[in-house]
N, C-alpha and C positions, 0 to 999 in steps of 0.2 A: 247772660253770663255775669256773675258778680265781679266787680272791680275791687281789687285789694291794693290800697296805697301803703307802701312801706317807706316811712321816713328814715333818715339816717342810713341810706342804702349802701354807703361805702364803709360803714362801721362793721364791727365783728358780727353782730346779730343780723343786720341787713344783708351782709354778704352771704351768710349761711342760709338765710331765707331765699336769696336769689338762686343758690344751688338747688335747694329743695323744691323751688317753684317748678322746676323741670318735670317733677313727678305729679304736679297738680295743674294740668292743662285745662281743667274745668273752671279755672279762674282767670280773669284778665288781670295780670300783675302790673303794677306801676311802681317802679323803684325810683325814689326821688332822692337826689343828693341835695346839697345846700342851694344849688341854683334853682332846682325845681320846686323845692319847699324851703322857704327862707325863714327859719325859726327865730332869727334875731331882727326881723322886720315884719311887724304884725300887720301893717296895712297891706303889704305885698302878700303875706301869708294867706290872708282871707281871700284875696283875689285868686291866688293859686289853687286853693281848695275848691273854689267855685268853678274853676276851669277843669280841674281833674275829675270832679264829681265821683268820688269813690263810694262804694257800698260798705266797705270795711276799711278801717285804718289801723295799721300796726305802727304805733308811734315809738320807734326805736331811736329816733334822733334825740340828742341831748348834749348839754355842755358837761363833759365828763373829766375835765382837767382839774382833779381834786385840789391839788396844791395851788394851782394858778387861780382857782376860784376865790381864794382868800383875798387876792388883790383885784379880782375882776367880778366883784359881787353883783353889780348891776347887770352885766352880761349874763352871768350864771342864772340870775332870777328871771331875766327876760326870756331865755330859752327854756329853762326848766320849770318855770311857773306860768308866766304870762302867755307864752305860746301854747302851753298845754291847756290853759283856761280857754283860749280861743278855739283850739281844736275840739275840745269837749263841747263847747257851745255850738260849734258848727255841726258836730255829730248829732246832737240832740235835735237841732232845728231841721236837719236833713235826713233823719232816721237812719243814721250811719252807725254800724257797730264799731266800737272803739276798744282796742287793747293797748294800754299804755304801760311802758316798762319803767319800773322804779328800782329802788336799791335798798340793800341792808343798811346803808349809811343813814337811814332815818332813825336808827337806834343809837343809844349812847355807849353800848358795850358793857353795861354793868350787870347784865343777866348772867346766870350760870346754867340756865336750861334753854333748850332750843326755843327760839322766838316764834310765837304764833302771830297770826294776822291781827289778833286783839291785844298783843303786847304793847306796852306804853312806848310811844315814840318820843325821842328827845335827841335830835341830831346835835353833834358836837363840832361840826365844821360847816362852812358856807355851802359847799356842794350838797351836803345832807339836808340842810335847811331849805335850799332851793327846790330839791326833789320832793320834800315833804309838802312844801307850799303847792307844788304841782299836783300832788295826790289829792290834797284837800280841795283845790279848785276843780280838779277833774270830776270828783264825786259830787261836788256841789252843783256844777253845771250839768252834768249828765250822770245821775245815779245808776243808770243802766250800763255804765262802762265797766270794763275789767281792768284792774291794775295788777301787774305781776311784779313783785319784789324779788330781785335776784342778787347774786353775790359772786365776786371773784371770777368774772367772766373771762374766758379765753377761747381761742380758736386758731385755725391756720391763717386767719386774716388779721390785719391790723397789729397794733402793739399791745402786748399783754405779758403777764408774768411768765408764762410757759416759754414763749419765744425769747424773752430776756434771759431766762435761766439756761436755755439751750445754747444761746450765744456765749454767755459768760463761762459756762462749764467747759466750752471748747477753747476759750481764750485764756483762762486763768487756771492756776494750780489749786487755788483756794478761794472760797467766797463765804460771806456772812449773810445769814437770812434771819429775819426776826422770828422768834419762837414763842411769843406771848400774845399773838393775835390769833384767835380761834374762829373757824367758820367752815365753809365747804365750797369748793370751786364749782363753777357752772360751765360745762362745755356748750358753747353757743349753738352747736348743731342740735343738741338735745332740747334746749329752750325753744329754738325755732320750730322744731317738730311739735313740741307741746302747744305752741301757739296755733299751728295749723290744725292740730287735733281738736283744739277748743272750737275753732271755726266749723270743723266737720262734725262736731258733737250734735246729738239730736236736740239739745236744748241750750239756750243761752242763759247762763246763770251769772249775773254780775257780781261785783264785789272785789275785795283785795285778796290776792292769792300769793303764797310764797313758792318760789321754784329755785332749787339748786340741785346739784347731784347729791347722792347719799354719802354719808361719811362725816366724821368730825375730826378736823386736822388743823395744825398751825401752818403758816406759810413755810416754816422750816421743814415740816413733814411733807408738805407738797413738793418742796425742792428735792427732798430725798427720793420721792417717787419718780420725779423727772430724771434724776441722776440714774436711778436703777433702770428705768425703761429705755433711757438713751445710751446706757452702757458707758457713761462718762467716768473719768478717773479723778475728777476734781474733788477736793476735800470740801465738805459743806459744814460750816459751824453755825450753831444757833446762838443768836444774840438777843438781848431785850430791846424793845422799841426805843427805850431811853438812849441806847447807843446809836440810834439812827434817826435823829430828829428831822421832822418834815414840817413845812409851813402849816399844813392842816393836820389836826389830830385824827387818828383812826380809832374806831371802836375796837376794844380788845376782845370782845366776844360778839359775833354776829351770825351764829349758827341758826339757820332757818328751819322751822318745823313745816314739813310739806304735806302733812296728813290731809289738810283741807282740799288741796288741788288734786291729790291722788284719789280721794273719795268722790268728790263732786264730779270730776271729769274723767274718772277711771283711768288715770295715767300711771304707767309704770316708769319709775325713775331709776336710771342706772347708778351704780356706785361710781364714785369719782374716778377710781383707778381703771375701771372698765372703760370709761369714756376717754381717759387720758391716753390709753394705749392707742387709740385711733389717730392721735397726732403723730405717732411714730411709724404708722403703716406706710 
């Protein structure tokens, strides 16, 4: 029985994989939190991997505090770059299949058409730079690995935009949401299922792949969908990013083109609204 190691077990994606794992008893699942797999201590990490002995690694663990990364650069790069490098090296030395999760933040937001896997990367914040460094190291150490870039992840677990909007729309009469950042949300359950589908697929085809739900929207339009599905009475106003400055710059356009993953792995990707409804069930 193959053993699948999931790093970042308590995060949104790790938590959704934990739920789905109940349907896949043909695998031996190992869900690792920061104690089991310590991404910020490389000596310890190597020993932990040798003890766990996985056949497959879903590397969902990451440093994801985008604004905090601006002042914690070394930690962000240790977790998002150096730990990934070590995991990729371990995977190639031990014949382990590796799926590593990356981000739309490797792009600068200057595109006006959906970004493909071949689009020029140019991150504009520390988090994005650390994640891109991780991608490069991952493919250099193990060219047979799979990297999935995703965007705007949300789920019933953890902290995310949808849960924040649900809370604010019940607490306040009016909220402001940026309307000049364009992309598409990712329901973590859908991405988790896609990862399992890739493992179950008849062939292992490595490389970089994009995954998010279908649709092209702004955060403001996303908030309006949440308001509609939740039946909230709160007034939602759209504002420019310049009215809501943050320590880290965000790409203004990060819509991902998903044709490659749909074609190569024969995946059906739901529209964002179809998936968003499941949060309200």
